[in-house]
C-alpha positions as protocol buffer text, in pm:
chain_id: "A"
residue {
  index: 1
  type: UNK
  ca { x: 6297 y: 4650 z: 16906 }
}
residue {
  index: 2
  type: UNK
  ca { x: 6178 y: 5019 z: 17020 }
}
residue {
  index: 3
  type: UNK
  ca { x: 5860 y: 5150 z: 16928 }
}
residue {
  index: 4
  type: UNK
  ca { x: 6028 y: 5424 z: 16711 }
}
residue {
  index: 5
  type: UNK
  ca { x: 6232 y: 5135 z: 16526 }
}
residue {
  index: 6
  type: UNK
  ca { x: 5914 y: 4938 z: 16470 }
}
residue {
  index: 7
  type: UNK
  ca { x: 5750 y: 5251 z: 16286 }
}
residue {
  index: 8
  type: UNK
  ca { x: 6063 y: 5304 z: 16076 }
}
residue {
  index: 9
  type: UNK
  ca { x: 6072 y: 4930 z: 15967 }
}
residue {
  index: 10
  type: UNK
  ca { x: 5692 y: 4937 z: 15878 }
}
residue {
  index: 11
  type: UNK
  ca { x: 5757 y: 5249 z: 15706 }
}
residue {
  index: 12
  type: UNK
  ca { x: 6030 y: 5091 z: 15451 }
}
residue {
  index: 13
  type: UNK
  ca { x: 5865 y: 4741 z: 15437 }
}
residue {
  index: 14
  type: UNK
  ca { x: 5495 y: 4854 z: 15334 }
}
residue {
  index: 15
  type: UNK
  ca { x: 5580 y: 5044 z: 15010 }
}
residue {
  index: 16
  type: UNK
  ca { x: 5812 y: 4781 z: 14902 }
}
residue {
  index: 17
  type: UNK
  ca { x: 5531 y: 4527 z: 14926 }
}
residue {
  index: 18
  type: UNK
  ca { x: 5277 y: 4751 z: 14755 }
}
residue {
  index: 19
  type: UNK
  ca { x: 5532 y: 4793 z: 14468 }
}
residue {
  index: 20
  type: UNK
  ca { x: 5619 y: 4421 z: 14476 }
}
residue {
  index: 21
  type: UNK
  ca { x: 5239 y: 4296 z: 14426 }
}
residue {
  index: 22
  type: UNK
  ca { x: 5190 y: 4562 z: 14165 }
}
residue {
  index: 23
  type: UNK
  ca { x: 4930 y: 4780 z: 14366 }
}
residue {
  index: 24
  type: UNK
  ca { x: 5138 y: 5088 z: 14274 }
}
residue {
  index: 25
  type: UNK
  ca { x: 5391 y: 5168 z: 14053 }
}
residue {
  index: 26
  type: UNK
  ca { x: 5577 y: 5507 z: 14028 }
}
residue {
  index: 27
  type: UNK
  ca { x: 5635 y: 5424 z: 13651 }
}
residue {
  index: 28
  type: UNK
  ca { x: 5288 y: 5344 z: 13564 }
}
residue {
  index: 29
  type: UNK
  ca { x: 5162 y: 5490 z: 13209 }
}
residue {
  index: 30
  type: UNK
  ca { x: 4975 y: 5815 z: 13233 }
}
residue {
  index: 31
  type: UNK
  ca { x: 4627 y: 5768 z: 13094 }
}
residue {
  index: 32
  type: UNK
  ca { x: 4485 y: 6081 z: 12920 }
}
residue {
  index: 33
  type: UNK
  ca { x: 4144 y: 6202 z: 13050 }
}
residue {
  index: 34
  type: UNK
  ca { x: 4025 y: 6331 z: 12701 }
}
residue {
  index: 35
  type: UNK
  ca { x: 3887 y: 6099 z: 12445 }
}
residue {
  index: 36
  type: UNK
  ca { x: 4104 y: 6223 z: 12185 }
}
residue {
  index: 37
  type: UNK
  ca { x: 4383 y: 5991 z: 12084 }
}
residue {
  index: 38
  type: UNK
  ca { x: 4728 y: 6085 z: 11953 }
}
residue {
  index: 39
  type: UNK
  ca { x: 4772 y: 6026 z: 11574 }
}
residue {
  index: 40
  type: UNK
  ca { x: 4929 y: 5691 z: 11475 }
}
residue {
  index: 41
  type: UNK
  ca { x: 5198 y: 5675 z: 11181 }
}
residue {
  index: 42
  type: UNK
  ca { x: 5241 y: 5388 z: 10985 }
}
residue {
  index: 43
  type: UNK
  ca { x: 5496 y: 5346 z: 10697 }
}
residue {
  index: 44
  type: UNK
  ca { x: 5317 y: 5299 z: 10358 }
}
residue {
  index: 45
  type: UNK
  ca { x: 5545 y: 5034 z: 10185 }
}
residue {
  index: 46
  type: UNK
  ca { x: 5400 y: 5139 z: 9858 }
}
residue {
  index: 47
  type: UNK
  ca { x: 5487 y: 5505 z: 9866 }
}
residue {
  index: 48
  type: UNK
  ca { x: 5677 y: 5641 z: 9670 }
}
residue {
  index: 49
  type: UNK
  ca { x: 5587 y: 5451 z: 9338 }
}
residue {
  index: 50
  type: UNK
  ca { x: 5928 y: 5330 z: 9169 }
}
residue {
  index: 51
  type: UNK
  ca { x: 6106 y: 5607 z: 9029 }
}
residue {
  index: 52
  type: UNK
  ca { x: 6159 y: 5653 z: 8643 }
}
residue {
  index: 53
  type: UNK
  ca { x: 6421 y: 5520 z: 8415 }
}
residue {
  index: 54
  type: UNK
  ca { x: 6586 y: 5676 z: 8145 }
}
residue {
  index: 55
  type: UNK
  ca { x: 6833 y: 5583 z: 7875 }
}
residue {
  index: 56
  type: UNK
  ca { x: 7215 y: 5634 z: 7900 }
}
residue {
  index: 57
  type: UNK
  ca { x: 7291 y: 5897 z: 7642 }
}
residue {
  index: 58
  type: UNK
  ca { x: 7644 y: 6004 z: 7750 }
}
residue {
  index: 59
  type: UNK
  ca { x: 7908 y: 5857 z: 7541 }
}
residue {
  index: 60
  type: UNK
  ca { x: 8154 y: 5854 z: 7817 }
}
residue {
  index: 61
  type: UNK
  ca { x: 7948 y: 5567 z: 7971 }
}
residue {
  index: 62
  type: UNK
  ca { x: 8111 y: 5341 z: 7731 }
}
residue {
  index: 63
  type: UNK
  ca { x: 8449 y: 5360 z: 7901 }
}
residue {
  index: 64
  type: UNK
  ca { x: 8300 y: 5178 z: 8204 }
}
residue {
  index: 65
  type: UNK
  ca { x: 8369 y: 4833 z: 8031 }
}
residue {
  index: 66
  type: UNK
  ca { x: 7999 y: 4701 z: 8068 }
}
residue {
  index: 67
  type: UNK
  ca { x: 7812 y: 4689 z: 7728 }
}
residue {
  index: 68
  type: UNK
  ca { x: 7487 y: 4645 z: 7934 }
}
residue {
  index: 69
  type: UNK
  ca { x: 7533 y: 4971 z: 8107 }
}
residue {
  index: 70
  type: UNK
  ca { x: 7686 y: 5176 z: 7808 }
}
residue {
  index: 71
  type: UNK
  ca { x: 7505 y: 5436 z: 7581 }
}
residue {
  index: 72
  type: UNK
  ca { x: 7171 y: 5309 z: 7491 }
}
residue {
  index: 73
  type: UNK
  ca { x: 7122 y: 5107 z: 7818 }
}
residue {
  index: 74
  type: UNK
  ca { x: 6802 y: 5175 z: 8046 }
}
residue {
  index: 75
  type: UNK
  ca { x: 6897 y: 5290 z: 8378 }
}
residue {
  index: 76
  type: UNK
  ca { x: 6668 y: 5355 z: 8686 }
}
residue {
  index: 77
  type: UNK
  ca { x: 6692 y: 5675 z: 8894 }
}
residue {
  index: 78
  type: UNK
  ca { x: 6841 y: 5673 z: 9256 }
}
residue {
  index: 79
  type: UNK
  ca { x: 6831 y: 5946 z: 9475 }
}
residue {
  index: 80
  type: UNK
  ca { x: 7131 y: 5916 z: 9704 }
}
residue {
  index: 81
  type: UNK
  ca { x: 7091 y: 6078 z: 10045 }
}
residue {
  index: 82
  type: UNK
  ca { x: 6760 y: 6249 z: 10084 }
}
residue {
  index: 83
  type: UNK
  ca { x: 6879 y: 6601 z: 10251 }
}
residue {
  index: 84
  type: UNK
  ca { x: 6546 y: 6782 z: 10299 }
}
residue {
  index: 85
  type: UNK
  ca { x: 6180 y: 6776 z: 10198 }
}
residue {
  index: 86
  type: UNK
  ca { x: 5874 y: 6998 z: 10198 }
}
residue {
  index: 87
  type: UNK
  ca { x: 5511 y: 6991 z: 10136 }
}
residue {
  index: 88
  type: UNK
  ca { x: 5291 y: 7226 z: 9905 }
}
residue {
  index: 89
  type: UNK
  ca { x: 4922 y: 7330 z: 9947 }
}
residue {
  index: 90
  type: UNK
  ca { x: 4827 y: 7013 z: 9734 }
}
residue {
  index: 91
  type: UNK
  ca { x: 5008 y: 6778 z: 9970 }
}
residue {
  index: 92
  type: UNK
  ca { x: 5257 y: 6718 z: 9707 }
}
residue {
  index: 93
  type: UNK
  ca { x: 5615 y: 6607 z: 9865 }
}
residue {
  index: 94
  type: UNK
  ca { x: 5915 y: 6770 z: 9744 }
}
residue {
  index: 95
  type: UNK
  ca { x: 6279 y: 6629 z: 9822 }
}
residue {
  index: 96
  type: UNK
  ca { x: 6638 y: 6752 z: 9750 }
}
residue {
  index: 97
  type: UNK
  ca { x: 6884 y: 6458 z: 9667 }
}
residue {
  index: 98
  type: UNK
  ca { x: 7235 y: 6428 z: 9678 }
}
residue {
  index: 99
  type: UNK
  ca { x: 7279 y: 6166 z: 9427 }
}
residue {
  index: 100
  type: UNK
  ca { x: 7400 y: 6400 z: 9151 }
}
residue {
  index: 101
  type: UNK
  ca { x: 7654 y: 6544 z: 9368 }
}
residue {
  index: 102
  type: UNK
  ca { x: 7886 y: 6240 z: 9383 }
}
residue {
  index: 103
  type: UNK
  ca { x: 7684 y: 6082 z: 9666 }
}
residue {
  index: 104
  type: UNK
  ca { x: 7613 y: 5731 z: 9493 }
}
residue {
  index: 105
  type: UNK
  ca { x: 7785 y: 5399 z: 9579 }
}
residue {
  index: 106
  type: UNK
  ca { x: 7886 y: 5128 z: 9361 }
}
residue {
  index: 107
  type: UNK
  ca { x: 7688 y: 4949 z: 9176 }
}
residue {
  index: 108
  type: UNK
  ca { x: 7464 y: 5236 z: 9161 }
}
residue {
  index: 109
  type: UNK
  ca { x: 7727 y: 5454 z: 8983 }
}
residue {
  index: 110
  type: UNK
  ca { x: 7723 y: 5209 z: 8694 }
}
residue {
  index: 111
  type: UNK
  ca { x: 7372 y: 5066 z: 8672 }
}
residue {
  index: 112
  type: UNK
  ca { x: 7167 y: 5369 z: 8766 }
}
residue {
  index: 113
  type: UNK
  ca { x: 7139 y: 5737 z: 8698 }
}
residue {
  index: 114
  type: UNK
  ca { x: 7129 y: 5996 z: 8989 }
}
residue {
  index: 115
  type: UNK
  ca { x: 6789 y: 6149 z: 9003 }
}
residue {
  index: 116
  type: UNK
  ca { x: 6755 y: 6533 z: 8942 }
}
residue {
  index: 117
  type: UNK
  ca { x: 6828 y: 6754 z: 9244 }
}
residue {
  index: 118
  type: UNK
  ca { x: 6471 y: 6825 z: 9325 }
}
residue {
  index: 119
  type: UNK
  ca { x: 6201 y: 6571 z: 9257 }
}
residue {
  index: 120
  type: UNK
  ca { x: 5825 y: 6628 z: 9332 }
}
residue {
  index: 121
  type: UNK
  ca { x: 5561 y: 6340 z: 9412 }
}
residue {
  index: 122
  type: UNK
  ca { x: 5200 y: 6369 z: 9413 }
}
residue {
  index: 123
  type: UNK
  ca { x: 4983 y: 6214 z: 9689 }
}
residue {
  index: 124
  type: UNK
  ca { x: 5015 y: 5890 z: 9567 }
}
residue {
  index: 125
  type: UNK
  ca { x: 5363 y: 5895 z: 9540 }
}
residue {
  index: 126
  type: UNK
  ca { x: 5418 y: 5935 z: 9155 }
}
residue {
  index: 127
  type: UNK
  ca { x: 5698 y: 6149 z: 9030 }
}
residue {
  index: 128
  type: UNK
  ca { x: 5523 y: 6448 z: 8865 }
}
residue {
  index: 129
  type: UNK
  ca { x: 5828 y: 6695 z: 8809 }
}
residue {
  index: 130
  type: UNK
  ca { x: 6194 y: 6703 z: 8879 }
}
residue {
  index: 131
  type: UNK
  ca { x: 6456 y: 6986 z: 8811 }
}
residue {
  index: 132
  type: UNK
  ca { x: 6690 y: 7095 z: 8698 }
}
residue {
  index: 133
  type: UNK
  ca { x: 6827 y: 6844 z: 8425 }
}
residue {
  index: 134
  type: UNK
  ca { x: 7172 y: 6690 z: 8536 }
}
residue {
  index: 135
  type: UNK
  ca { x: 7450 y: 6749 z: 8288 }
}
residue {
  index: 136
  type: UNK
  ca { x: 7697 y: 6486 z: 8147 }
}
residue {
  index: 137
  type: UNK
  ca { x: 8018 y: 6393 z: 8349 }
}
residue {
  index: 138
  type: UNK
  ca { x: 8351 y: 6249 z: 8249 }
}
residue {
  index: 139
  type: UNK
  ca { x: 8311 y: 6001 z: 8528 }
}
residue {
  index: 140
  type: UNK
  ca { x: 8072 y: 5745 z: 8657 }
}
residue {
  index: 141
  type: UNK
  ca { x: 7769 y: 5786 z: 8716 }
}
residue {
  index: 142
  type: UNK
  ca { x: 7822 y: 5999 z: 8409 }
}
residue {
  index: 143
  type: UNK
  ca { x: 7578 y: 6276 z: 8530 }
}
residue {
  index: 144
  type: UNK
  ca { x: 7602 y: 6530 z: 8786 }
}
residue {
  index: 145
  type: UNK
  ca { x: 7417 y: 6841 z: 8919 }
}
residue {
  index: 146
  type: UNK
  ca { x: 7475 y: 7173 z: 8744 }
}
residue {
  index: 147
  type: UNK
  ca { x: 7669 y: 7444 z: 8917 }
}
residue {
  index: 148
  type: UNK
  ca { x: 7671 y: 7818 z: 8833 }
}
residue {
  index: 149
  type: UNK
  ca { x: 8005 y: 8012 z: 8807 }
}
residue {
  index: 150
  type: UNK
  ca { x: 8207 y: 8123 z: 9094 }
}
residue {
  index: 151
  type: UNK
  ca { x: 8052 y: 8443 z: 9238 }
}
residue {
  index: 152
  type: UNK
  ca { x: 7715 y: 8395 z: 9056 }
}
residue {
  index: 153
  type: UNK
  ca { x: 7428 y: 8617 z: 9214 }
}
residue {
  index: 154
  type: UNK
  ca { x: 7143 y: 8434 z: 9051 }
}
residue {
  index: 155
  type: UNK
  ca { x: 7104 y: 8665 z: 8761 }
}
residue {
  index: 156
  type: UNK
  ca { x: 7003 y: 8539 z: 8417 }
}
residue {
  index: 157
  type: UNK
  ca { x: 7344 y: 8643 z: 8297 }
}
residue {
  index: 158
  type: UNK
  ca { x: 7539 y: 8369 z: 8505 }
}
residue {
  index: 159
  type: UNK
  ca { x: 7240 y: 8135 z: 8592 }
}
residue {
  index: 160
  type: UNK
  ca { x: 7013 y: 8077 z: 8304 }
}
residue {
  index: 161
  type: UNK
  ca { x: 7250 y: 7886 z: 8097 }
}
residue {
  index: 162
  type: UNK
  ca { x: 7331 y: 7640 z: 8377 }
}
residue {
  index: 163
  type: UNK
  ca { x: 7037 y: 7654 z: 8633 }
}
residue {
  index: 164
  type: UNK
  ca { x: 7304 y: 7586 z: 8902 }
}
residue {
  index: 165
  type: UNK
  ca { x: 7195 y: 7448 z: 9250 }
}
residue {
  index: 166
  type: UNK
  ca { x: 7383 y: 7485 z: 9576 }
}
residue {
  index: 167
  type: UNK
  ca { x: 7675 y: 7256 z: 9662 }
}
residue {
  index: 168
  type: UNK
  ca { x: 7595 y: 7027 z: 9949 }
}
residue {
  index: 169
  type: UNK
  ca { x: 7242 y: 7053 z: 9879 }
}
residue {
  index: 170
  type: UNK
  ca { x: 7088 y: 7029 z: 10239 }
}
residue {
  index: 171
  type: UNK
  ca { x: 6729 y: 7174 z: 10286 }
}
residue {
  index: 172
  type: UNK
  ca { x: 6429 y: 7235 z: 10086 }
}
residue {
  index: 173
  type: UNK
  ca { x: 6127 y: 7453 z: 10209 }
}
residue {
  index: 174
  type: UNK
  ca { x: 5790 y: 7530 z: 10028 }
}
residue {
  index: 175
  type: UNK
  ca { x: 5652 y: 7866 z: 10167 }
}
residue {
  index: 176
  type: UNK
  ca { x: 5305 y: 7965 z: 10199 }
}
residue {
  index: 177
  type: UNK
  ca { x: 5289 y: 8108 z: 9847 }
}
residue {
  index: 178
  type: UNK
  ca { x: 5399 y: 7751 z: 9715 }
}
residue {
  index: 179
  type: UNK
  ca { x: 5745 y: 7869 z: 9613 }
}
residue {
  index: 180
  type: UNK
  ca { x: 6019 y: 7628 z: 9630 }
}
residue {
  index: 181
  type: UNK
  ca { x: 6327 y: 7714 z: 9848 }
}
residue {
  index: 182
  type: UNK
  ca { x: 6664 y: 7519 z: 9858 }
}
residue {
  index: 183
  type: UNK
  ca { x: 6999 y: 7576 z: 10042 }
}
residue {
  index: 184
  type: UNK
  ca { x: 7318 y: 7386 z: 10074 }
}
residue {
  index: 185
  type: UNK
  ca { x: 7576 y: 7330 z: 10352 }
}
residue {
  index: 186
  type: UNK
  ca { x: 7870 y: 7323 z: 10092 }
}
residue {
  index: 187
  type: UNK
  ca { x: 7801 y: 7672 z: 9935 }
}
residue {
  index: 188
  type: UNK
  ca { x: 7700 y: 8016 z: 10019 }
}
residue {
  index: 189
  type: UNK
  ca { x: 7360 y: 8057 z: 9869 }
}
residue {
  index: 190
  type: UNK
  ca { x: 6987 y: 8009 z: 9938 }
}
residue {
  index: 191
  type: UNK
  ca { x: 6763 y: 7989 z: 9628 }
}
residue {
  index: 192
  type: UNK
  ca { x: 6401 y: 8062 z: 9577 }
}
residue {
  index: 193
  type: UNK
  ca { x: 6233 y: 7896 z: 9275 }
}
residue {
  index: 194
  type: UNK
  ca { x: 5875 y: 7910 z: 9124 }
}
residue {
  index: 195
  type: UNK
  ca { x: 5674 y: 7623 z: 9213 }
}
residue {
  index: 196
  type: UNK
  ca { x: 5763 y: 7414 z: 8899 }
}
residue {
  index: 197
  type: UNK
  ca { x: 6134 y: 7506 z: 8917 }
}
residue {
  index: 198
  type: UNK
  ca { x: 6149 y: 7685 z: 8596 }
}
residue {
  index: 199
  type: UNK
  ca { x: 6233 y: 8031 z: 8735 }
}
residue {
  index: 200
  type: UNK
  ca { x: 6496 y: 8139 z: 8997 }
}
residue {
  index: 201
  type: UNK
  ca { x: 6290 y: 8415 z: 9179 }
}
residue {
  index: 202
  type: UNK
  ca { x: 6567 y: 8518 z: 9404 }
}
residue {
  index: 203
  type: UNK
  ca { x: 6896 y: 8420 z: 9566 }
}
residue {
  index: 204
  type: UNK
  ca { x: 7057 y: 8521 z: 9870 }
}
residue {
  index: 205
  type: UNK
  ca { x: 7448 y: 8507 z: 9863 }
}
residue {
  index: 206
  type: UNK
  ca { x: 7712 y: 8415 z: 9579 }
}
residue {
  index: 207
  type: UNK
  ca { x: 7777 y: 8072 z: 9465 }
}
residue {
  index: 208
  type: UNK
  ca { x: 8117 y: 7942 z: 9585 }
}
residue {
  index: 209
  type: UNK
  ca { x: 8181 y: 8293 z: 9764 }
}
residue {
  index: 210
  type: UNK
  ca { x: 8124 y: 8232 z: 10147 }
}
residue {
  index: 211
  type: UNK
  ca { x: 8117 y: 8514 z: 10401 }
}
residue {
  index: 212
  type: UNK
  ca { x: 8498 y: 8449 z: 10510 }
}
residue {
  index: 213
  type: UNK
  ca { x: 8738 y: 8735 z: 10512 }
}
residue {
  index: 214
  type: UNK
  ca { x: 8992 y: 8517 z: 10677 }
}
residue {
  index: 215
  type: UNK
  ca { x: 9001 y: 8281 z: 10367 }
}
residue {
  index: 216
  type: UNK
  ca { x: 9350 y: 8200 z: 10242 }
}
residue {
  index: 217
  type: UNK
  ca { x: 9270 y: 8080 z: 9909 }
}
residue {
  index: 218
  type: UNK
  ca { x: 9396 y: 8366 z: 9702 }
}
residue {
  index: 219
  type: UNK
  ca { x: 9260 y: 8232 z: 9373 }
}
residue {
  index: 220
  type: UNK
  ca { x: 8883 y: 8188 z: 9525 }
}
residue {
  index: 221
  type: UNK
  ca { x: 8934 y: 8539 z: 9691 }
}
residue {
  index: 222
  type: UNK
  ca { x: 9024 y: 8688 z: 9369 }
}
residue {
  index: 223
  type: UNK
  ca { x: 8752 y: 8537 z: 9180 }
}
residue {
  index: 224
  type: UNK
  ca { x: 8496 y: 8638 z: 9420 }
}
residue {
  index: 225
  type: UNK
  ca { x: 8620 y: 8991 z: 9429 }
}
residue {
  index: 226
  type: UNK
  ca { x: 8627 y: 8998 z: 9048 }
}
residue {
  index: 227
  type: UNK
  ca { x: 8262 y: 8867 z: 9057 }
}
residue {
  index: 228
  type: UNK
  ca { x: 8166 y: 9158 z: 9276 }
}
residue {
  index: 229
  type: UNK
  ca { x: 8175 y: 8962 z: 9596 }
}
residue {
  index: 230
  type: UNK
  ca { x: 8461 y: 9121 z: 9789 }
}
residue {
  index: 231
  type: UNK
  ca { x: 8504 y: 8941 z: 10138 }
}
residue {
  index: 232
  type: UNK
  ca { x: 8401 y: 8606 z: 9991 }
}
residue {
  index: 233
  type: UNK
  ca { x: 8618 y: 8313 z: 9993 }
}
residue {
  index: 234
  type: UNK
  ca { x: 8627 y: 7947 z: 10044 }
}
residue {
  index: 235
  type: UNK
  ca { x: 8325 y: 7789 z: 10267 }
}
residue {
  index: 236
  type: UNK
  ca { x: 8424 y: 7678 z: 10605 }
}
residue {
  index: 237
  type: UNK
  ca { x: 8390 y: 7711 z: 10967 }
}
residue {
  index: 238
  type: UNK
  ca { x: 8485 y: 8083 z: 11064 }
}
residue {
  index: 239
  type: UNK
  ca { x: 8477 y: 8048 z: 11441 }
}
residue {
  index: 240
  type: UNK
  ca { x: 8834 y: 8175 z: 11435 }
}
residue {
  index: 241
  type: UNK
  ca { x: 8774 y: 8482 z: 11207 }
}
residue {
  index: 242
  type: UNK
  ca { x: 8645 y: 8761 z: 11397 }
}
residue {
  index: 243
  type: UNK
  ca { x: 8570 y: 8970 z: 11068 }
}
residue {
  index: 244
  type: UNK
  ca { x: 8297 y: 8679 z: 10951 }
}
residue {
  index: 245
  type: UNK
  ca { x: 7952 y: 8677 z: 11036 }
}
residue {
  index: 246
  type: UNK
  ca { x: 7899 y: 9049 z: 10947 }
}
residue {
  index: 247
  type: UNK
  ca { x: 7821 y: 9047 z: 10588 }
}
residue {
  index: 248
  type: UNK
  ca { x: 7494 y: 9184 z: 10490 }
}
residue {
  index: 249
  type: UNK
  ca { x: 7510 y: 9008 z: 10128 }
}
residue {
  index: 250
  type: UNK
  ca { x: 7716 y: 8695 z: 10168 }
}
residue {
  index: 251
  type: UNK
  ca { x: 7645 y: 8346 z: 10353 }
}
residue {
  index: 252
  type: UNK
  ca { x: 7859 y: 8071 z: 10467 }
}
residue {
  index: 253
  type: UNK
  ca { x: 7720 y: 7721 z: 10436 }
}
residue {
  index: 254
  type: UNK
  ca { x: 7350 y: 7788 z: 10524 }
}
residue {
  index: 255
  type: UNK
  ca { x: 7166 y: 7474 z: 10550 }
}
residue {
  index: 256
  type: UNK
  ca { x: 6795 y: 7559 z: 10528 }
}
residue {
  index: 257
  type: UNK
  ca { x: 6568 y: 7881 z: 10524 }
}
residue {
  index: 258
  type: UNK
  ca { x: 6217 y: 7948 z: 10645 }
}
residue {
  index: 259
  type: UNK
  ca { x: 5967 y: 8233 z: 10544 }
}
residue {
  index: 260
  type: UNK
  ca { x: 5740 y: 8401 z: 10779 }
}
residue {
  index: 261
  type: UNK
  ca { x: 5399 y: 8454 z: 10636 }
}
residue {
  index: 262
  type: UNK
  ca { x: 5281 y: 8684 z: 10918 }
}
residue {
  index: 263
  type: UNK
  ca { x: 5389 y: 9073 z: 10944 }
}
residue {
  index: 264
  type: UNK
  ca { x: 5751 y: 9126 z: 11038 }
}
residue {
  index: 265
  type: UNK
  ca { x: 5780 y: 9265 z: 11387 }
}
residue {
  index: 266
  type: UNK
  ca { x: 5985 y: 9550 z: 11243 }
}
residue {
  index: 267
  type: UNK
  ca { x: 5912 y: 9622 z: 10890 }
}
residue {
  index: 268
  type: UNK
  ca { x: 5528 y: 9505 z: 10914 }
}
residue {
  index: 269
  type: UNK
  ca { x: 5564 y: 9316 z: 10569 }
}
residue {
  index: 270
  type: UNK
  ca { x: 5486 y: 8965 z: 10539 }
}
residue {
  index: 271
  type: UNK
  ca { x: 5726 y: 8718 z: 10374 }
}
residue {
  index: 272
  type: UNK
  ca { x: 6052 y: 8788 z: 10590 }
}
residue {
  index: 273
  type: UNK
  ca { x: 6327 y: 8525 z: 10521 }
}
residue {
  index: 274
  type: UNK
  ca { x: 6501 y: 8355 z: 10808 }
}
residue {
  index: 275
  type: UNK
  ca { x: 6837 y: 8178 z: 10723 }
}
residue {
  index: 276
  type: UNK
  ca { x: 7030 y: 7976 z: 10987 }
}
residue {
  index: 277
  type: UNK
  ca { x: 7379 y: 8072 z: 10858 }
}
residue {
  index: 278
  type: UNK
  ca { x: 7528 y: 7816 z: 11082 }
}
residue {
  index: 279
  type: UNK
  ca { x: 7763 y: 7547 z: 10942 }
}
residue {
  index: 280
  type: UNK
  ca { x: 8038 y: 7785 z: 10836 }
}
residue {
  index: 281
  type: UNK
  ca { x: 7896 y: 8099 z: 11020 }
}
residue {
  index: 282
  type: UNK
  ca { x: 7736 y: 8115 z: 11361 }
}
residue {
  index: 283
  type: UNK
  ca { x: 7418 y: 8331 z: 11332 }
}
residue {
  index: 284
  type: UNK
  ca { x: 7059 y: 8364 z: 11220 }
}
residue {
  index: 285
  type: UNK
  ca { x: 7017 y: 8629 z: 10945 }
}
residue {
  index: 286
  type: UNK
  ca { x: 6672 y: 8791 z: 10850 }
}
residue {
  index: 287
  type: UNK
  ca { x: 6601 y: 8937 z: 10515 }
}
residue {
  index: 288
  type: UNK
  ca { x: 6307 y: 9106 z: 10394 }
}
residue {
  index: 289
  type: UNK
  ca { x: 6092 y: 8931 z: 10111 }
}
residue {
  index: 290
  type: UNK
  ca { x: 6304 y: 9112 z: 9842 }
}
residue {
  index: 291
  type: UNK
  ca { x: 6648 y: 8970 z: 9977 }
}
residue {
  index: 292
  type: UNK
  ca { x: 6746 y: 9290 z: 10165 }
}
residue {
  index: 293
  type: UNK
  ca { x: 6924 y: 9240 z: 10509 }
}
residue {
  index: 294
  type: UNK
  ca { x: 6717 y: 9339 z: 10814 }
}
residue {
  index: 295
  type: UNK
  ca { x: 6883 y: 9200 z: 11114 }
}
residue {
  index: 296
  type: UNK
  ca { x: 7078 y: 8911 z: 11259 }
}
residue {
  index: 297
  type: UNK
  ca { x: 7141 y: 8751 z: 11589 }
}
residue {
  index: 298
  type: UNK
  ca { x: 7366 y: 8473 z: 11772 }
}
residue {
  index: 299
  type: UNK
  ca { x: 7701 y: 8586 z: 11651 }
}
residue {
  index: 300
  type: UNK
  ca { x: 7962 y: 8844 z: 11764 }
}
residue {
  index: 301
  type: UNK
  ca { x: 7918 y: 9158 z: 11555 }
}
């Protein structure tokens, strides 16, 4: 063996021996120099507390064939999918649920009631508020979320009687003023409510009228136009519709929303609203605090 070969041989054997005996490892866990430790998260099995129950009052429930679950039966709430959550300034937790939008499965549809769309918990996990009330349905689970008429802009004329929420309710956000915002990836609206849910303060977009000039649903298109939302149509992917993603008033399946407490870089006002208009459309839209269009990006326009 030549001298050069011996050096190459030792250069490969020595590191292997060091790794093998554990003197050094390239995957050794990093050790923080600071004494501060990362927080540890543990599941609290007692949070939240058991959800409320209520009494079945819908006469249609008598048709399920089970006396124990018909009118007069006590039924617990179930949420179905929890599609979003947020926290207010008092550390209360808000969730949006899909149970009242056909998201329950058997036997929940018979033995339980869907919770309201928005549920508020205190720090201990007690339900302290919920809204809006579900409305009777002709099919199990006999109660459903309320929806506004096609083209409703959130005004009292079309919203006050029904208190409708977005279809496909998807996101919830509590802003720096404790207002509660909800959105839906099956609709064309984002809604801003007072903290207790009693008042709709602002709505972006039109219910069931999405930004989709290429919609082929003539009935829906006509209904949207009649409601004052021309260019509105069915909700869905607009990747093949170059005319979409340009509306300053209509959205297409926005799943969530955020509100900036800092001054807007253009207007200087606080409270600019950022909407990821992205399940149907392909853009982020920015509105001022009053709902007026400011700008957008990430779409052809």
